Each structure stands twice: as C-alpha cells, then as structure tokens.
Residue frames relative to the residue before (quaternion, step in Angstrom):
aa qw qx qy qz dx dy dz
M 1.0000 0.0000 0.0000 0.0000 0.00 0.00 0.00
Y 0.6320 0.5342 -0.3499 0.4391 3.63 0.95 -0.81
R 0.6348 0.5097 -0.3350 0.4744 3.66 0.95 -0.80
R 0.6601 0.5070 -0.3271 0.4474 3.58 0.87 -0.78
L 0.6478 0.5205 -0.3053 0.4650 3.53 1.01 -0.83
V 0.6688 0.4619 -0.2920 0.5041 3.62 0.96 -0.84
G 0.6129 0.5448 -0.3363 0.4630 3.60 1.03 -0.69
A 0.6583 0.5187 -0.2824 0.4667 3.54 1.01 -0.93
F 0.6317 0.5370 -0.3015 0.4708 3.55 1.10 -0.87
D 0.6716 0.5032 -0.2868 0.4620 3.54 0.92 -0.99
Y 0.6342 0.5272 -0.3036 0.4772 3.59 1.08 -0.83
A 0.6492 0.5219 -0.2990 0.4655 3.51 0.95 -0.98
A 0.6533 0.5145 -0.3148 0.4576 3.64 0.91 -0.92
A 0.6836 0.4765 -0.2873 0.4724 3.55 0.92 -0.94
F 0.6465 0.5038 -0.3362 0.4640 3.61 0.95 -0.80
A 0.6559 0.5095 -0.3116 0.4617 3.62 0.94 -0.90
S 0.6200 0.5245 -0.3582 0.4606 3.62 1.07 -0.66
C 0.6366 0.5264 -0.3148 0.4675 3.54 0.91 -0.88
A 0.6572 0.5188 -0.2870 0.4654 3.59 0.95 -0.95
L 0.6549 0.4924 -0.3025 0.4870 3.58 0.98 -0.81
V 0.6313 0.5024 -0.3676 0.4626 3.68 0.88 -0.67
V 0.6554 0.4849 -0.3325 0.4741 3.59 0.93 -0.76
A 0.6447 0.5038 -0.3370 0.4658 3.63 0.85 -0.87
L 0.6447 0.5166 -0.3211 0.4630 3.62 0.92 -0.86
L 0.6571 0.5059 -0.3098 0.4651 3.57 0.90 -0.86
V 0.6444 0.5001 -0.3181 0.4832 3.61 0.96 -0.81
D 0.6743 0.5029 -0.2994 0.4504 3.58 0.82 -0.98
V 0.6872 0.4608 -0.3038 0.4724 3.63 0.78 -0.90
S 0.6357 0.5224 -0.3316 0.4615 3.59 0.96 -0.81
L 0.6582 0.4891 -0.3285 0.4687 3.59 0.93 -0.88
G 0.6549 0.5155 -0.3225 0.4488 3.58 0.90 -0.71
A 0.6495 0.5050 -0.3058 0.4792 3.57 1.05 -0.82
I 0.6567 0.5164 -0.3066 0.4561 3.60 0.93 -0.94
T 0.6976 0.4764 -0.2886 0.4506 3.57 0.80 -0.95
R 0.6247 0.5350 -0.3214 0.4693 3.53 1.11 -0.80
T 0.6476 0.5153 -0.3101 0.4679 3.60 1.01 -0.79
M 0.6865 0.4850 -0.2680 0.4708 3.55 1.04 -0.78
G 0.5505 -0.6551 0.3674 0.3644 3.62 1.31 -0.04
D 0.7151 0.3517 -0.2345 0.5567 3.64 1.24 0.04
P 0.0535 -0.8597 0.5069 0.0323 3.61 0.46 1.20
L 0.3904 -0.6498 0.6070 0.2385 3.50 -1.31 0.61
I 0.3080 -0.8115 0.4640 0.1770 3.55 -0.27 1.23
W 0.6186 0.5887 -0.3244 0.4068 3.57 1.16 -0.51
T 0.5430 0.6412 -0.4108 0.3539 3.62 1.19 -0.39
D 0.6247 0.5461 -0.3445 0.4391 3.59 1.03 -0.64
E 0.6754 0.4637 -0.3045 0.4860 3.58 0.87 -0.92
L 0.6501 0.5055 -0.3421 0.4525 3.61 0.83 -0.77
A 0.5974 0.5612 -0.3528 0.4513 3.56 1.03 -0.72
R 0.6445 0.5247 -0.3096 0.4620 3.59 1.01 -0.89
F 0.6583 0.4887 -0.3244 0.4718 3.57 0.88 -0.87
L 0.6824 0.4980 -0.3007 0.4426 3.59 0.86 -0.94
M 0.6311 0.5437 -0.3288 0.4450 3.56 1.07 -0.73
V 0.6277 0.5229 -0.3215 0.4788 3.59 1.04 -0.82
W 0.6816 0.4687 -0.3031 0.4731 3.58 0.78 -0.98
L 0.6692 0.4867 -0.3219 0.4601 3.63 0.89 -0.83
A 0.6327 0.5230 -0.3507 0.4507 3.65 0.92 -0.62
V 0.6890 0.4786 -0.2818 0.4655 3.49 0.92 -0.92
L 0.6533 0.4956 -0.3291 0.4682 3.59 1.02 -0.72
G 0.5928 0.5409 -0.3491 0.4839 3.56 1.21 -0.60
W 0.6164 0.5477 -0.3344 0.4563 3.55 1.03 -0.80
I 0.6589 0.5028 -0.2960 0.4748 3.57 0.97 -1.00
V 0.6667 0.5074 -0.3056 0.4525 3.63 0.80 -0.97
A 0.6920 0.4826 -0.2740 0.4618 3.54 0.84 -0.98
S 0.6325 0.5138 -0.3326 0.4747 3.59 1.06 -0.67
R 0.6903 0.4993 -0.2780 0.4437 3.55 0.83 -0.99
K 0.7334 0.3734 -0.2335 0.5178 3.60 1.06 -0.71
R 0.3837 -0.7555 0.4425 0.2936 3.58 1.36 0.03
L 0.3606 0.7361 -0.4695 0.3281 3.46 1.01 1.08
H 0.4566 0.7073 -0.4418 0.3101 3.51 1.24 0.04
V 0.6253 -0.5669 0.3824 0.3759 3.57 -1.15 0.52
R 0.0962 0.8004 -0.5816 0.1089 3.50 -0.75 0.94
I 0.1311 -0.7800 0.6090 0.0597 3.64 -0.57 1.08
R 0.0419 -0.8255 0.5622 -0.0282 3.57 -0.51 1.22
F 0.2452 0.8153 -0.5007 0.1565 3.63 1.18 0.34
F 0.7423 0.4026 -0.2254 0.4858 3.53 0.67 -1.07
Q 0.6126 0.5455 -0.3394 0.4604 3.58 1.07 -0.72
D 0.6840 0.4939 -0.2907 0.4513 3.59 0.93 -0.80
L 0.6080 0.5513 -0.3601 0.4435 3.63 1.26 -0.26
L 0.5958 0.5801 -0.3610 0.4222 3.56 1.27 -0.36
P 0.5423 -0.5671 0.4701 0.4041 3.64 -1.19 0.34
G 0.7777 -0.4253 0.2320 0.4005 3.52 -1.34 0.36
R 0.6560 0.5021 -0.3001 0.4769 3.63 0.89 -0.86
G 0.6628 0.5146 -0.2930 0.4582 3.52 0.98 -0.93
Q 0.6092 0.5503 -0.3294 0.4664 3.55 1.05 -0.80
R 0.7036 0.4721 -0.2615 0.4622 3.51 0.82 -1.07
S 0.6335 0.5223 -0.3330 0.4637 3.61 1.02 -0.67
V 0.6678 0.4567 -0.3204 0.4927 3.58 0.90 -0.83
E 0.6309 0.5198 -0.3682 0.4430 3.63 0.92 -0.71
R 0.6090 0.5456 -0.3441 0.4615 3.61 1.04 -0.77
A 0.6634 0.5112 -0.2922 0.4617 3.55 0.87 -0.99
I 0.6596 0.4997 -0.3154 0.4645 3.58 0.93 -0.87
Q 0.6948 0.4615 -0.2980 0.4642 3.63 0.87 -0.81
V 0.5971 0.5288 -0.3699 0.4765 3.61 1.09 -0.53
A 0.6497 0.5072 -0.3064 0.4762 3.58 1.02 -0.86
M 0.6409 0.5185 -0.3184 0.4681 3.59 1.02 -0.80
A 0.6307 0.5286 -0.3160 0.4722 3.59 1.02 -0.86
L 0.6572 0.4892 -0.3121 0.4810 3.55 0.91 -0.85
F 0.6370 0.5355 -0.3198 0.4530 3.56 0.94 -0.86
G 0.6583 0.4996 -0.2955 0.4792 3.57 0.96 -0.91
A 0.6545 0.4965 -0.3151 0.4752 3.61 0.90 -0.81
L 0.6612 0.4851 -0.3209 0.4738 3.69 0.98 -0.74
V 0.6342 0.5181 -0.3389 0.4631 3.60 0.99 -0.77
L 0.6479 0.5157 -0.3037 0.4712 3.57 1.03 -0.84
A 0.7102 0.4712 -0.2682 0.4491 3.57 0.81 -0.95
Y 0.6870 0.4311 -0.2927 0.5065 3.61 0.97 -0.78
G 0.5745 0.5758 -0.3674 0.4511 3.62 1.17 -0.48
I 0.6575 0.4947 -0.3105 0.4760 3.53 0.93 -0.84
G 0.6480 0.5025 -0.3291 0.4684 3.59 1.04 -0.64
L 0.6534 0.5060 -0.3191 0.4640 3.58 0.99 -0.86
V 0.6360 0.5204 -0.3367 0.4597 3.60 0.93 -0.80
A 0.6949 0.4826 -0.2934 0.4452 3.57 0.86 -0.89
K 0.6796 0.4827 -0.3022 0.4624 3.62 1.03 -0.76
N 0.7528 0.3965 -0.2247 0.4749 3.60 1.07 -0.60
R 0.3592 0.7672 -0.4607 0.2649 3.58 1.30 0.06
D 0.7341 0.4245 -0.2290 0.4780 3.59 0.94 -0.91
L 0.6335 0.5374 -0.3581 0.4261 3.65 1.11 -0.36
E 0.2564 -0.7712 0.5637 0.1473 3.57 -0.94 0.92
A 0.5635 -0.5908 0.4553 0.3552 3.58 -1.10 0.74
T 0.6370 -0.5806 0.3558 0.3613 3.54 -1.18 0.61
T 0.8362 0.1718 -0.0692 0.5162 3.61 0.75 -0.99
L 0.6927 0.4223 -0.2639 0.5216 3.57 1.28 -0.06
P 0.3936 -0.7386 0.4776 0.2674 3.62 -0.89 0.70
I 0.4846 0.6319 -0.4560 0.3974 3.55 0.72 1.16
S 0.5806 -0.6039 0.4206 0.3483 3.55 -1.17 0.46
M 0.5187 -0.6323 0.4760 0.3235 3.57 -1.04 0.65
A 0.4838 0.6581 -0.4452 0.3671 3.58 1.22 -0.14
W 0.5651 0.5957 -0.3709 0.4338 3.59 1.19 -0.56
M 0.5941 0.5672 -0.3665 0.4370 3.63 1.09 -0.45
Y 0.7592 0.3543 -0.1601 0.5219 3.59 1.05 -0.80
L 0.4674 0.6971 -0.4459 0.3111 3.60 1.10 -0.25
P 0.6723 0.4984 -0.3654 0.4076 3.70 0.75 -0.67
L 0.5013 0.6303 -0.4460 0.3905 3.60 1.16 -0.13
L 0.5893 0.6010 -0.3644 0.3984 3.64 1.04 -0.55
P 0.7271 0.3837 -0.2601 0.5064 3.58 0.68 -0.94
A 0.6353 0.5324 -0.3600 0.4282 3.56 0.99 -0.62
G 0.6571 0.4983 -0.3024 0.4779 3.55 1.01 -0.78
A 0.6487 0.5008 -0.3151 0.4786 3.60 1.00 -0.82
V 0.6863 0.4691 -0.3175 0.4561 3.61 0.78 -0.88
T 0.6324 0.5277 -0.3277 0.4628 3.59 1.02 -0.73
L 0.6365 0.5299 -0.3056 0.4698 3.58 1.01 -0.86
I 0.7083 0.4598 -0.2523 0.4724 3.59 0.79 -1.13
Q 0.6480 0.4960 -0.3419 0.4661 3.63 0.92 -0.83
A 0.6531 0.5087 -0.3289 0.4544 3.66 0.88 -0.82
I 0.6611 0.4811 -0.3322 0.4702 3.61 0.94 -0.78
R 0.6343 0.5107 -0.3424 0.4686 3.63 0.95 -0.74
E 0.6821 0.4580 -0.3050 0.4817 3.66 0.88 -0.80
L 0.6144 0.5437 -0.3575 0.4462 3.60 1.05 -0.60
I 0.6386 0.5061 -0.3057 0.4925 3.55 1.09 -0.83
A 0.6849 0.5115 -0.2875 0.4321 3.60 1.01 -0.78
V 0.5364 0.5991 -0.4230 0.4177 3.61 1.19 -0.36
R 0.3182 -0.7666 0.5269 0.1832 3.51 -0.62 1.08
G 0.4185 -0.6895 0.5348 0.2519 3.51 -1.06 0.80
P 0.7224 -0.3675 0.2920 0.5078 3.62 -1.21 -0.06
R 0.4190 -0.7100 0.5038 0.2578 3.57 -0.88 0.89
P 0.4491 -0.6670 0.5242 0.2805 3.50 -1.00 0.87
P 0.5912 -0.5647 0.4224 0.3913 3.55 -1.12 0.43
R 0.4742 -0.6717 0.4768 0.3107 3.52 -0.96 0.69
P 0.4580 -0.6684 0.4875 0.3254 3.58 -0.92 0.77
A 0.5731 -0.5794 0.4620 0.3499 3.49 -1.23 0.62
A 0.5273 -0.6326 0.4749 0.3102 3.53 -1.10 0.85
R 0.3098 -0.7367 0.5657 0.2030 3.58 -0.94 0.81
P 0.4694 -0.6616 0.4834 0.3290 3.54 -0.95 0.65
A 0.5197 -0.6479 0.4506 0.3273 3.53 -1.02 0.79
T 0.1285 -0.7762 0.6096 0.0970 3.56 -0.96 0.82
R 0.3265 -0.7173 0.5820 0.2004 3.51 -1.15 0.70
P 0.4717 -0.6814 0.4878 0.2743 3.54 -1.03 0.80
C-alpha cells in the first residue's frame, strides 16, 4: 500500500507539472495576443509569475523523487567504501536539515503573506509561497529515506558451516 501511495503521489506531481506547463503556455500566449492587439490583459504577467513558481517547485519535487537532480560525485567516488558512505550520510543529513528549514520558513512566509493581496489578481500572496511547504516536506522525507538506505559498514560474513546429516 505504501508503494501505491508513493506512486500515486509521484504520478500526481508529474500530472500537475504537465497541467501547469499548459496553463503557463495558455497564459503567456493570451498575454502576448492581447498585447499585440493593443489591449493587454495586465493580470497575465502576474499569473505567469505564480505559475512559474509552482512549476519550478513541482519540478524540484519530481526531480528529487526520481533522483534526477544534479549531483557531482567525482570526489566522493574516489573515497573508499566507508568514506563514501560517511559522506553520503552527511549529505543526506544536510538535505534533511535543508528540507526542514524550507518547510519551517515556508510556513512563516505563508502566514505573513496571507493577508496581502496580489497586485492584479484577487488572490492572496500566500499562494506564491505555499509550494514551499510540500517541497520542504518532500525534501525532508526523501533525505530521511535515503539516509536510512545508506548501508553501514558490512559485518564480516560468518564462516560457512559444514553440512551435517542427522
């Protein structure tokens, strides 16, 4: 059930990203067309900013979940096995801390901007910061999962026992 839930979350994030790309394309096209016609819709620029923020954060989530983020492991790969695992643990602890900070500061930003209204749209500016909450939570959870997955030093294998017949 856990895998289904995670799979559904990943699918929903990818689907939402695609929907936001389409919405952004429609919004920017509408803005360009109305500007060309001499009667621009001023709200299209602000909506594009909101959509870009949401799209960037959903891209962050999708890339993190699929482990497609940029990662340079050149120096880490030069280390022996235990060194690689130690560095990986440190990286994942730092990522978990980063996710927790993004989540905590995101909550503060949403709360502070809840009462402010966007300039040309009748929505709260909190919507600009709201995607930080799932991004921080996903980064935190993903880092904890990867930290758990880092294998510690392998214990020595027990010697094989000779087979005995009863």
